[in-house]
Backbone as JSON, one array per atom type, in Angstrom:
{
  "sequence": "XXXXXXXXXXXXXXXXXXXXXXXXXXXXXXXXXXXXXXXXXXXXXXXXXXXXXXXXXXXXXXXXXXXXXXXXXXXXXXXXXXXXXXXXXXXXXXXXXXXXXXXXXXXXXXXXXXXXXXXXXXXXXXXXXXXXXXXXXXXXXXXXXXXXXXXXXXXXXXXXXXXXXXXXXXXXXXXXXXXXXXXXXXXXXXXXXXXXXXXXXXXXXXXXXXXXXXXXXXXXXXXXXXXXXXXXXXXXXXXXXXXXXXXXXXXXXXXXXXX",
  "N": [[0.64, -1.2, 0.03], [1.85, 1.33, -0.81], [1.03, 3.7, -1.81], [-0.91, 4.62, -0.38], [-1.91, 7.03, 2.04], [-1.34, 6.38, 5.25], [-2.52, 7.83, 7.33], [-3.42, 9.57, 10.82], [-6.11, 10.47, 10.65], [-7.06, 8.92, 8.23], [-7.1, 6.17, 9.32], [-8.75, 6.68, 11.49], [-11.47, 6.36, 10.47], [-12.16, 3.76, 10.76], [-13.28, 3.76, 13.43], [-16.15, 3.6, 13.86], [-19.53, 2.82, 13.48], [-20.2, 1.71, 10.86], [-17.79, 0.37, 9.43], [-17.2, -0.92, 11.39], [-19.36, -2.85, 11.66], [-19.42, -3.77, 9.04], [-17.03, -5.29, 8.91], [-17.01, -7.33, 10.94], [-19.67, -8.7, 10.03], [-18.58, -9.51, 7.27], [-16.6, -11.05, 8.3], [-17.71, -12.97, 9.89], [-19.61, -14.13, 8.19], [-17.69, -15.8, 6.27], [-15.82, -17.02, 8.08], [-18.17, -18.86, 9.15], [-19.14, -20.07, 6.84], [-16.61, -21.32, 6.04], [-16.55, -23.01, 8.14], [-18.87, -24.83, 8.31], [-18.57, -26.15, 5.84], [-16.25, -27.32, 6.22], [-17.09, -29.33, 7.56], [-18.38, -31.47, 5.68], [-16.91, -31.4, 3.58], [-13.78, -31.36, 3.99], [-11.05, -29.38, 4.09], [-8.25, -30.54, 3.5], [-9.07, -33.21, 2.64], [-9.58, -33.77, 0.09], [-8.9, -32.94, -3.04], [-10.83, -31.54, -4.49], [-12.0, -30.26, -2.18], [-9.8, -28.88, -1.49], [-9.01, -27.01, -3.15], [-11.69, -25.47, -3.65], [-11.76, -24.37, -0.87], [-9.41, -22.7, -1.1], [-10.07, -21.23, -3.6], [-12.5, -19.83, -2.25], [-11.21, -18.39, -0.06], [-9.34, -16.94, -1.43], [-11.16, -15.06, -3.11], [-12.21, -13.88, -0.39], [-9.83, -12.49, 0.64], [-9.12, -10.57, -1.68], [-11.56, -9.1, -1.98], [-11.6, -7.99, 0.7], [-9.33, -6.63, 0.92], [-9.98, -4.98, -1.02], [-11.88, -3.24, 0.31], [-10.55, -2.31, 2.37], [-8.68, -0.6, 1.06], [-10.53, 1.26, 0.11], [-11.48, 2.41, 2.29], [-9.52, 3.4, 3.49], [-7.87, 4.86, 1.78], [-9.86, 6.92, 0.92], [-11.95, 9.24, -0.6], [-10.75, 11.42, -2.2], [-9.61, 14.61, -1.6], [-10.32, 18.02, -2.36], [-7.84, 20.07, -2.3], [-7.96, 22.69, 0.74], [-8.72, 26.03, 0.47], [-8.55, 26.11, -2.16], [-7.55, 27.18, -5.58], [-8.12, 28.25, -9.04], [-5.72, 28.13, -11.87], [-5.63, 29.95, -13.68], [-6.83, 33.29, -12.82], [-9.35, 34.43, -14.29], [-10.93, 31.97, -14.73], [-12.15, 31.94, -12.3], [-15.03, 32.87, -12.37], [-16.29, 30.97, -13.45], [-16.66, 29.06, -11.52], [-18.12, 27.39, -8.69], [-18.07, 28.77, -5.22], [-17.01, 27.38, -2.63], [-17.73, 28.3, 1.02], [-17.04, 26.83, 3.17], [-14.83, 25.2, 2.97], [-13.56, 27.06, 2.07], [-12.61, 28.0, -0.78], [-12.51, 27.59, -4.12], [-14.8, 25.59, -6.04], [-13.42, 22.75, -8.01], [-14.17, 21.37, -11.02], [-16.43, 18.76, -11.38], [-16.28, 18.73, -8.76], [-17.92, 18.59, -5.46], [-19.39, 19.35, -2.18], [-19.13, 17.9, 0.72], [-21.27, 17.31, 3.52], [-20.95, 15.78, 5.83], [-18.25, 14.53, 5.58], [-16.99, 16.84, 5.7], [-15.54, 18.22, 3.85], [-14.56, 19.45, 0.36], [-14.93, 16.97, -2.18], [-13.64, 15.09, -4.77], [-14.86, 14.13, -7.5], [-17.3, 13.24, -6.41], [-19.48, 10.65, -5.67], [-21.2, 9.29, -3.52], [-21.88, 9.38, -0.09], [-20.69, 6.86, 1.73], [-21.61, 5.33, 4.45], [-20.93, 2.58, 5.26], [-18.55, 2.63, 4.76], [-17.55, 4.67, 6.04], [-16.88, 7.19, 4.71], [-16.59, 9.21, 1.83], [-17.49, 7.96, -1.41], [-15.38, 8.61, -4.02], [-13.42, 10.12, -6.6], [-10.77, 8.77, -5.94], [-11.16, 6.22, -4.71], [-13.14, 5.04, -5.94], [-12.7, 3.22, -8.25], [-11.8, 0.45, -6.58], [-13.81, 0.35, -4.81], [-15.7, -0.32, -6.57], [-14.84, -2.85, -7.62], [-14.76, -4.4, -5.01], [-17.41, -4.75, -4.5], [-18.49, -6.05, -6.71], [-16.74, -8.73, -6.24], [-17.29, -9.42, -3.98], [-19.77, -10.08, -4.17], [-19.69, -12.52, -5.76], [-18.11, -14.0, -4.09], [-20.18, -14.29, -2.08], [-22.04, -15.77, -3.26], [-20.96, -18.11, -3.69], [-20.64, -18.82, -1.14], [-23.56, -18.9, -0.34], [-24.43, -21.07, -1.76], [-22.84, -23.34, -0.86], [-23.32, -23.37, 2.08], [-26.08, -23.9, 1.88], [-26.02, -26.46, 0.68], [-24.97, -27.85, 2.62], [-27.13, -27.8, 4.21], [-28.96, -29.59, 2.66], [-27.44, -31.86, 3.12], [-27.85, -32.27, 5.52], [-30.63, -32.8, 6.19], [-31.13, -34.69, 4.37], [-30.11, -37.04, 5.84], [-31.53, -37.88, 7.68], [-33.07, -40.45, 9.15], [-31.19, -42.14, 8.24], [-27.73, -42.82, 8.75], [-26.07, -40.63, 10.99], [-24.14, -38.13, 9.66], [-23.61, -35.45, 9.75], [-23.9, -33.65, 12.52], [-26.1, -31.46, 13.69], [-26.89, -29.48, 15.86], [-28.99, -27.02, 17.9], [-27.75, -24.75, 18.25], [-25.81, -24.54, 16.08], [-27.86, -24.47, 14.14], [-29.07, -22.23, 14.44], [-26.66, -20.66, 13.7], [-26.19, -21.36, 11.16], [-28.76, -20.24, 9.91], [-28.61, -17.69, 10.41], [-25.95, -16.9, 8.91], [-26.52, -17.94, 6.28], [-28.61, -16.12, 5.82], [-27.6, -13.56, 5.76], [-25.8, -13.76, 3.54], [-27.39, -14.33, 1.67], [-28.7, -11.8, 1.59], [-26.66, -9.86, 1.22], [-25.85, -10.93, -1.5], [-28.27, -9.59, -2.92], [-28.77, -6.99, -2.27], [-26.1, -5.85, -2.87], [-25.71, -6.57, -5.63], [-27.93, -4.82, -6.78], [-26.24, -2.61, -6.1], [-24.11, -2.94, -7.53], [-25.28, -2.76, -10.03], [-26.19, -0.29, -10.3], [-23.6, 0.97, -10.01], [-22.21, 0.41, -12.19], [-23.67, 1.4, -14.38], [-23.32, 4.08, -13.73], [-20.33, 4.06, -14.44], [-20.43, 3.25, -17.07], [-21.41, 5.57, -18.15], [-19.85, 7.52, -17.38], [-20.55, 9.06, -15.2], [-21.46, 10.31, -11.87], [-23.49, 9.74, -8.81], [-24.59, 12.22, -7.93], [-24.23, 13.79, -10.23], [-25.7, 12.39, -12.1], [-28.07, 13.02, -11.05], [-28.08, 15.84, -11.39], [-28.16, 15.79, -14.21], [-30.67, 14.68, -14.72], [-32.24, 16.48, -13.61], [-31.61, 18.88, -15.25], [-32.64, 17.95, -17.77], [-35.21, 17.54, -17.1], [-36.15, 20.0, -16.8], [-35.99, 21.16, -19.14], [-37.92, 19.91, -20.68], [-40.01, 20.99, -19.63], [-39.78, 23.45, -20.36], [-39.25, 24.13, -23.26], [-38.02, 26.1, -24.73], [-35.46, 26.51, -23.75], [-32.0, 25.92, -24.41], [-30.74, 22.96, -25.54], [-29.34, 20.29, -23.39], [-26.13, 19.19, -23.01], [-24.36, 16.74, -21.51], [-20.98, 17.08, -20.69], [-18.87, 14.89, -20.1], [-19.35, 12.29, -20.92], [-17.87, 9.96, -22.8], [-18.21, 8.09, -24.43], [-19.23, 4.35, -24.07], [-16.65, 2.61, -23.93], [-14.61, 4.47, -23.57], [-15.2, 5.6, -21.73], [-15.13, 3.8, -19.58], [-12.41, 3.61, -19.84], [-11.58, 5.61, -18.06], [-11.65, 4.95, -15.4], [-9.57, 3.52, -13.32], [-9.4, 0.1, -12.84], [-7.38, -1.61, -11.74], [-6.34, -3.5, -9.19], [-3.75, -3.74, -8.5], [-2.11, -1.36, -8.24], [-1.27, -0.23, -5.89]],
  "CA": [[0.07, -0.22, 0.03], [2.94, 2.6, -0.83], [0.59, 5.15, -2.29], [-1.69, 5.23, 0.54], [-1.31, 7.38, 3.33], [-2.16, 5.86, 6.53], [-2.23, 9.06, 8.46], [-4.41, 9.13, 12.02], [-7.65, 10.43, 10.18], [-7.53, 7.85, 7.71], [-7.38, 5.15, 10.06], [-9.99, 6.93, 12.39], [-12.69, 6.19, 9.6], [-12.8, 2.27, 11.11], [-13.96, 4.23, 14.85], [-17.46, 3.87, 13.46], [-20.26, 1.77, 13.45], [-20.38, 1.39, 9.77], [-16.79, 0.06, 8.88], [-17.29, -2.27, 12.51], [-20.34, -3.91, 11.24], [-18.7, -4.15, 7.85], [-15.94, -6.05, 8.9], [-17.89, -8.19, 11.58], [-20.35, -9.16, 9.27], [-17.83, -10.21, 6.21], [-15.67, -12.05, 8.75], [-18.47, -14.05, 10.03], [-19.76, -15.15, 6.93], [-16.49, -16.2, 5.94], [-15.6, -18.42, 8.9], [-19.22, -19.76, 9.36], [-19.01, -20.76, 5.89], [-15.69, -22.34, 6.1], [-16.49, -23.96, 9.32], [-19.65, -25.75, 7.61], [-17.95, -26.78, 4.52], [-15.42, -28.66, 6.55], [-17.88, -30.76, 8.28], [-18.52, -32.54, 4.54], [-15.66, -31.18, 2.45], [-12.71, -30.74, 4.25], [-10.03, -28.71, 3.0], [-7.04, -31.38, 2.88], [-9.44, -34.38, 2.53], [-9.78, -34.02, -1.39], [-8.22, -31.87, -4.27], [-11.74, -30.37, -4.54], [-12.18, -29.38, -1.01], [-8.68, -27.79, -1.14], [-9.42, -25.98, -4.5], [-13.05, -25.0, -2.9], [-11.36, -23.4, 0.03], [-8.67, -21.79, -1.91], [-10.84, -20.06, -4.3], [-13.03, -18.91, -1.27], [-10.13, -17.5, 0.78], [-8.76, -15.85, -2.57], [-12.22, -13.95, -3.06], [-12.42, -12.91, 0.45], [-8.57, -11.67, 0.41], [-9.33, -9.82, -2.76], [-12.82, -8.02, -1.75], [-11.51, -7.39, 1.6], [-8.11, -6.01, 0.83], [-10.51, -3.58, -1.76], [-12.65, -2.68, 0.99], [-9.52, -1.46, 3.15], [-8.31, 0.62, 0.37], [-11.82, 1.97, -0.1], [-11.65, 3.27, 3.41], [-7.99, 4.2, 4.1], [-7.71, 5.97, 0.63], [-10.6, 7.8, 0.84], [-12.45, 9.61, -2.24], [-9.58, 12.36, -2.59], [-10.02, 15.66, -1.09], [-9.69, 19.16, -2.84], [-7.0, 21.26, -0.81], [-8.44, 24.03, 1.2], [-8.47, 27.2, -0.07], [-7.89, 25.95, -3.58], [-7.94, 28.16, -6.48], [-7.66, 27.85, -10.47], [-4.3, 28.7, -12.22], [-6.09, 31.41, -14.17], [-7.77, 33.93, -12.17], [-10.48, 34.54, -14.98], [-11.57, 30.82, -14.7], [-13.14, 31.8, -11.2], [-16.12, 33.48, -12.62], [-17.16, 29.63, -13.93], [-16.63, 28.13, -10.52], [-18.56, 27.79, -7.42], [-17.06, 29.1, -4.27], [-17.3, 26.81, -1.08], [-17.29, 28.86, 2.16], [-16.61, 25.89, 4.43], [-13.42, 25.12, 2.52], [-12.59, 28.55, 1.7], [-11.83, 27.85, -1.82], [-13.29, 27.32, -5.18], [-14.88, 23.97, -6.2], [-12.73, 22.59, -9.08], [-15.38, 20.68, -11.86], [-17.17, 17.4, -10.54], [-16.25, 18.59, -7.2], [-18.71, 18.59, -4.49], [-18.92, 19.38, -0.91], [-19.6, 16.67, 1.91], [-21.19, 17.71, 4.86], [-20.58, 14.71, 6.73], [-16.67, 14.71, 5.44], [-16.79, 18.21, 6.02], [-14.64, 18.64, 2.79], [-14.82, 19.23, -0.95], [-14.86, 15.72, -2.7], [-13.36, 14.87, -6.07], [-15.73, 13.26, -8.28], [-18.09, 12.77, -5.55], [-20.55, 9.61, -5.8], [-21.87, 9.49, -2.43], [-21.14, 9.35, 1.18], [-20.95, 5.54, 2.05], [-21.78, 5.05, 6.1], [-20.36, 1.46, 5.62], [-17.14, 3.11, 4.48], [-17.68, 6.02, 6.95], [-16.3, 8.26, 3.99], [-17.33, 9.24, 0.53], [-16.78, 7.15, -2.67], [-15.19, 9.53, -4.93], [-12.24, 9.67, -7.82], [-9.67, 7.83, -5.52], [-11.68, 5.02, -4.04], [-14.36, 4.52, -6.91], [-12.44, 1.81, -8.92], [-11.51, -0.31, -5.55], [-15.16, 0.17, -4.47], [-16.93, -1.37, -7.53], [-14.14, -4.18, -7.53], [-15.14, -4.81, -3.75], [-18.74, -5.05, -4.78], [-17.98, -7.38, -7.54], [-16.08, -9.81, -5.69], [-18.22, -9.81, -2.82], [-20.99, -10.67, -4.77], [-19.18, -13.74, -6.32], [-17.86, -14.73, -2.86], [-21.22, -14.43, -1.37], [-22.87, -16.63, -4.06], [-20.15, -19.52, -3.08], [-21.05, -18.95, 0.52], [-24.77, -19.09, 0.04], [-24.35, -22.51, -2.31], [-22.09, -24.12, 0.35], [-24.39, -23.27, 3.26], [-27.28, -24.8, 1.18], [-25.45, -27.56, 0.42], [-24.7, -28.22, 4.05], [-28.54, -28.07, 4.77], [-29.51, -30.72, 2.13], [-27.05, -32.87, 3.35], [-28.26, -32.54, 7.07], [-31.96, -33.2, 5.75], [-31.09, -35.94, 3.41], [-29.45, -37.71, 6.48], [-32.54, -38.06, 8.59], [-33.42, -41.6, 8.89], [-29.94, -43.02, 7.95], [-26.64, -42.61, 9.71], [-26.04, -39.33, 10.91], [-22.76, -38.25, 9.37], [-23.24, -34.09, 10.25], [-24.43, -33.12, 13.63], [-26.84, -30.06, 13.58], [-27.63, -28.96, 17.19], [-29.7, -25.71, 17.86], [-26.77, -23.69, 18.08], [-25.39, -24.55, 15.01], [-29.06, -24.22, 13.06], [-29.17, -20.76, 14.3], [-25.44, -20.27, 13.28], [-26.48, -21.29, 9.85], [-29.44, -19.38, 9.63], [-27.62, -16.34, 10.33], [-24.88, -16.73, 7.97], [-27.11, -18.14, 4.91], [-29.65, -14.99, 5.52], [-26.73, -12.55, 5.6], [-25.23, -14.11, 2.58], [-28.24, -13.82, 0.53], [-29.15, -10.29, 1.61], [-25.89, -9.24, 0.64], [-26.48, -10.89, -2.85], [-29.26, -9.0, -3.28], [-27.85, -5.89, -2.11], [-24.69, -5.44, -3.71], [-26.11, -6.81, -6.77], [-28.32, -3.94, -7.09], [-25.54, -1.36, -6.02], [-23.21, -3.37, -8.64], [-26.03, -2.35, -11.39], [-25.93, 1.26, -10.38], [-22.51, 1.56, -10.36], [-21.68, -0.02, -13.52], [-24.4, 2.18, -14.94], [-22.64, 5.44, -13.93], [-19.3, 3.75, -14.98], [-20.67, 3.26, -18.44], [-21.91, 6.91, -18.57], [-19.02, 8.47, -16.71], [-21.07, 10.03, -14.17], [-21.8, 9.88, -10.45], [-24.95, 9.66, -8.39], [-24.82, 13.3, -7.93], [-24.3, 14.16, -11.67], [-27.02, 11.88, -12.57], [-29.42, 13.65, -10.54], [-28.12, 17.09, -12.0], [-28.52, 15.64, -15.55], [-31.93, 14.37, -14.9], [-33.01, 17.9, -13.23], [-31.38, 19.83, -16.29], [-33.38, 17.36, -18.79], [-36.74, 17.65, -16.78], [-36.3, 21.59, -16.89], [-35.79, 21.47, -20.8], [-39.08, 19.46, -20.88], [-41.05, 21.89, -18.94], [-39.35, 24.93, -20.98], [-38.61, 23.8, -24.64], [-37.11, 27.19, -25.15], [-34.03, 26.27, -23.25], [-31.14, 25.25, -25.21], [-30.54, 21.29, -25.33], [-28.24, 20.11, -22.38], [-25.16, 18.21, -23.43], [-23.37, 16.13, -20.62], [-19.99, 17.14, -21.46], [-18.12, 13.79, -19.56], [-19.75, 11.19, -21.79], [-17.01, 9.87, -24.01], [-18.77, 6.67, -25.24], [-18.97, 3.32, -22.93], [-15.46, 1.91, -23.95], [-13.77, 5.65, -23.03], [-15.62, 5.65, -20.0], [-14.41, 2.44, -18.92], [-10.83, 3.62, -19.51], [-11.17, 6.56, -17.25], [-11.72, 4.37, -14.47], [-8.65, 2.42, -13.36], [-9.65, -1.18, -11.9], [-6.4, -2.25, -11.23], [-6.02, -3.74, -7.68], [-2.29, -3.81, -8.12], [-1.21, -0.21, -8.46], [-1.3, 0.38, -4.47]],
  "C": [[0.87, 1.18, 0.08], [2.33, 3.59, -1.32], [-0.77, 5.45, -1.27], [-1.11, 5.87, 1.65], [-2.19, 7.19, 4.55], [-1.74, 6.78, 7.7], [-3.53, 8.7, 9.39], [-6.02, 9.24, 11.51], [-8.02, 9.76, 9.39], [-7.87, 6.66, 8.43], [-8.81, 5.27, 11.24], [-11.46, 6.52, 11.74], [-13.21, 4.8, 10.32], [-13.26, 2.71, 12.73], [-15.4, 4.49, 14.43], [-18.16, 2.71, 13.3], [-20.36, 0.92, 11.86], [-19.13, 0.3, 9.39], [-16.74, -1.27, 9.98], [-17.88, -3.44, 11.98], [-19.79, -4.55, 9.7], [-18.15, -5.5, 8.09], [-16.57, -7.4, 9.69], [-18.76, -9.2, 10.81], [-19.76, -10.0, 7.78], [-16.99, -11.6, 6.82], [-16.82, -13.19, 9.19], [-19.16, -14.64, 9.0], [-19.02, -16.19, 6.29], [-16.07, -17.3, 6.78], [-16.74, -19.35, 9.21], [-19.13, -20.74, 7.97], [-17.68, -22.07, 5.61], [-15.96, -23.52, 7.26], [-17.53, -25.14, 9.08], [-19.36, -26.47, 6.61], [-17.13, -27.76, 5.02], [-15.95, -29.83, 7.11], [-18.22, -31.97, 7.02], [-17.6, -32.41, 3.67], [-14.78, -30.78, 3.11], [-11.52, -30.57, 3.43], [-8.82, -29.77, 2.44], [-7.89, -32.82, 2.78], [-9.52, -34.69, 1.13], [-9.18, -32.8, -2.26], [-9.29, -30.9, -4.34], [-12.1, -29.67, -3.56], [-11.09, -28.41, -0.7], [-9.08, -26.67, -2.06], [-10.77, -25.07, -3.93], [-12.42, -23.94, -1.96], [-10.38, -22.21, -0.6], [-9.3, -20.76, -2.66], [-11.57, -19.04, -3.5], [-12.23, -18.03, -0.55], [-9.56, -16.46, -0.21], [-9.83, -14.59, -2.51], [-12.34, -13.15, -1.72], [-11.12, -11.85, 0.53], [-8.81, -10.56, -0.36], [-10.47, -8.51, -2.18], [-12.4, -7.42, -0.4], [-10.54, -6.24, 1.74], [-8.83, -4.52, -0.09], [-11.26, -2.93, -0.88], [-11.91, -1.94, 2.14], [-9.24, -0.31, 2.49], [-9.41, 1.66, 0.04], [-11.75, 3.12, 1.27], [-10.43, 4.19, 3.75], [-7.66, 5.16, 2.65], [-8.37, 7.26, 0.6], [-11.23, 8.35, -0.7], [-11.49, 10.29, -2.84], [-10.43, 13.45, -2.38], [-9.54, 17.01, -1.94], [-9.07, 19.92, -1.85], [-7.8, 22.43, -0.71], [-8.03, 25.15, 0.72], [-8.05, 27.33, -1.61], [-8.66, 27.07, -4.69], [-7.55, 27.69, -7.77], [-6.27, 28.4, -10.7], [-4.7, 30.01, -12.6], [-7.31, 31.93, -13.3], [-9.27, 34.21, -12.77], [-11.28, 33.19, -15.1], [-12.39, 30.72, -13.36], [-14.44, 32.09, -11.38], [-17.04, 32.07, -13.21], [-17.28, 28.77, -12.88], [-17.35, 28.47, -9.4], [-17.79, 28.02, -6.24], [-17.47, 28.52, -2.88], [-17.05, 27.57, 0.19], [-17.09, 27.79, 3.28], [-15.43, 25.57, 4.03], [-12.76, 26.2, 2.16], [-11.83, 28.57, 0.65], [-12.87, 27.62, -2.92], [-13.48, 25.78, -5.46], [-14.39, 23.87, -7.88], [-14.11, 21.61, -10.02], [-15.3, 19.28, -11.22], [-16.65, 17.43, -9.12], [-17.31, 19.12, -6.37], [-18.46, 18.74, -3.0], [-19.91, 18.34, 0.35], [-20.04, 17.03, 3.0], [-20.93, 16.97, 5.92], [-18.89, 14.5, 6.94], [-16.13, 15.92, 6.0], [-15.52, 18.76, 4.91], [-15.27, 18.44, 1.46], [-14.2, 18.02, -1.59], [-14.59, 15.69, -4.11], [-14.24, 13.86, -6.42], [-16.5, 12.6, -7.43], [-19.33, 11.89, -6.12], [-21.55, 9.95, -4.79], [-21.34, 9.11, -1.27], [-21.63, 7.72, 1.73], [-21.11, 5.56, 3.91], [-21.04, 3.72, 6.32], [-18.75, 1.45, 5.58], [-16.53, 4.23, 5.57], [-16.71, 7.36, 6.33], [-16.78, 8.3, 2.85], [-16.78, 8.25, -0.43], [-16.82, 8.22, -3.68], [-13.8, 8.93, -6.19], [-10.99, 8.51, -7.31], [-10.07, 6.44, -5.33], [-12.76, 4.33, -4.99], [-13.88, 3.14, -7.37], [-12.19, 0.35, -7.88], [-13.06, -0.67, -4.89], [-16.1, -0.68, -5.08], [-16.27, -2.83, -7.48], [-14.59, -5.04, -6.03], [-16.66, -5.46, -3.77], [-18.94, -6.31, -5.48], [-17.78, -8.58, -6.97], [-16.77, -10.25, -4.76], [-19.5, -10.56, -3.17], [-20.86, -12.31, -5.12], [-18.89, -14.43, -4.93], [-19.27, -14.93, -1.96], [-22.4, -15.66, -2.13], [-22.19, -18.06, -3.79], [-20.7, -19.89, -1.84], [-22.31, -19.55, 0.73], [-24.77, -20.75, -0.62], [-23.77, -23.47, -1.26], [-22.75, -24.29, 1.41], [-25.62, -24.11, 2.69], [-27.02, -26.51, 0.89], [-25.56, -28.66, 1.69], [-26.1, -28.62, 4.41], [-29.12, -29.19, 4.19], [-28.93, -31.81, 2.34], [-27.6, -33.3, 4.75], [-29.95, -33.05, 6.82], [-31.88, -34.46, 5.06], [-30.38, -37.35, 4.59], [-30.37, -38.49, 7.64], [-33.04, -39.62, 8.24], [-32.21, -42.64, 8.63], [-28.88, -42.57, 9.12], [-26.19, -41.14, 9.78], [-24.67, -39.25, 10.7], [-22.3, -36.56, 9.8], [-24.2, -33.76, 11.47], [-24.98, -31.94, 13.77], [-27.76, -29.62, 14.8], [-28.28, -27.56, 17.09], [-28.61, -24.64, 17.64], [-26.28, -23.46, 16.89], [-26.46, -24.3, 13.75], [-29.34, -22.71, 13.14], [-27.87, -20.1, 13.68], [-25.83, -20.2, 11.64], [-27.46, -20.54, 9.12], [-29.15, -18.12, 9.64], [-26.81, -16.11, 9.28], [-25.79, -16.74, 6.71], [-28.07, -16.63, 4.57], [-28.82, -13.89, 5.22], [-26.14, -12.45, 4.29], [-25.99, -13.68, 1.3], [-28.65, -12.24, 0.51], [-27.78, -9.6, 0.98], [-25.73, -9.35, -1.16], [-27.46, -10.01, -3.45], [-28.83, -7.49, -3.55], [-27.03, -4.91, -2.99], [-24.74, -5.86, -5.0], [-26.9, -5.56, -7.49], [-27.63, -2.45, -7.12], [-24.56, -1.77, -7.18], [-23.78, -2.34, -9.94], [-26.04, -1.08, -11.61], [-24.91, 1.75, -10.84], [-21.9, 1.7, -11.61], [-22.41, 0.89, -14.45], [-23.8, 3.75, -14.98], [-21.19, 5.32, -14.53], [-19.3, 3.85, -16.55], [-20.99, 5.05, -19.2], [-20.91, 8.12, -18.16], [-19.7, 9.28, -15.96], [-21.31, 9.73, -12.88], [-23.11, 10.05, -10.17], [-25.43, 11.17, -8.59], [-25.2, 14.13, -9.33], [-25.41, 13.43, -12.29], [-28.34, 12.54, -12.21], [-29.32, 15.02, -11.11], [-28.49, 16.87, -13.78], [-30.13, 15.41, -15.43], [-32.42, 15.75, -14.65], [-32.88, 18.41, -14.65], [-32.43, 19.32, -17.57], [-35.08, 17.6, -18.25], [-36.92, 19.23, -16.89], [-36.55, 21.69, -18.12], [-37.49, 20.84, -20.96], [-40.32, 20.26, -20.62], [-40.74, 23.37, -19.76], [-38.68, 24.44, -22.48], [-37.94, 25.0, -25.26], [-35.75, 27.29, -24.83], [-33.42, 25.53, -24.02], [-30.86, 23.5, -24.99], [-29.41, 21.45, -24.32], [-27.43, 19.08, -22.42], [-24.17, 18.02, -22.01], [-22.05, 16.25, -21.08], [-18.62, 15.8, -20.91], [-18.49, 12.63, -20.47], [-18.93, 10.9, -23.08], [-17.26, 8.69, -24.68], [-18.59, 5.71, -24.0], [-17.62, 3.03, -23.04], [-14.4, 3.21, -23.4], [-13.84, 5.72, -21.98], [-15.31, 4.92, -19.01], [-13.13, 2.88, -18.55], [-10.35, 4.79, -18.74], [-11.17, 6.29, -15.9], [-10.59, 3.28, -14.32], [-8.76, 1.42, -12.13], [-8.86, -2.07, -11.59], [-6.26, -2.43, -9.9], [-4.51, -3.43, -7.41], [-1.37, -2.42, -8.31], [-1.39, 0.8, -6.94], [0.44, 0.92, -4.32]]
}
């Protein structure tokens, strides 16, 4: 993480219910899935068991690393008291009284972060910071890999339940007391919830990536179009950052190796 600034303010983002619950839930699902899978498909019992665990743990490491980077790197903040190089450009920019500086293009002030954020998409309580220019790539990768890991987790947990149900009236292979039942229900429920919520979030984020816009900019564009529908005399609104789907994707660096 040589490009990350591990300052106290960055690390203090973990002292919040959002990152705390995110880490607890993620580790709970991971450890519970590994435990139940070990009951019927031990890691060192067969090649398939080993590869299954290796894949699951690899997905966990990648997604968790992307989550940590999203929190620690942050969205990227505009320097306080920022001004454009050319004084005549100031007339085209908004002024932020809180940051005591001008807002660069695609910059918005976050009242929770109390800073002007570069290419701000939204403030995420689960990160305890905004999603913006610096952490948007790692955030999208985190969502994508987490969905795959959650699908694998739910399949393995469901297979465990099917094996337990199939053994009634036969020799008991997997002992499933009440405590383990409650543990299974909680883990499976959380995994399914993650699949549903993160899939919706991934759809929204990919839509923004393909259009090279953010949540805030999408709202602004919608408002501008609505205003022109009400008043056809207004000149057509042209969103200046849409370069086409391929070029829009290229503007986002999805490499997790550029730390």
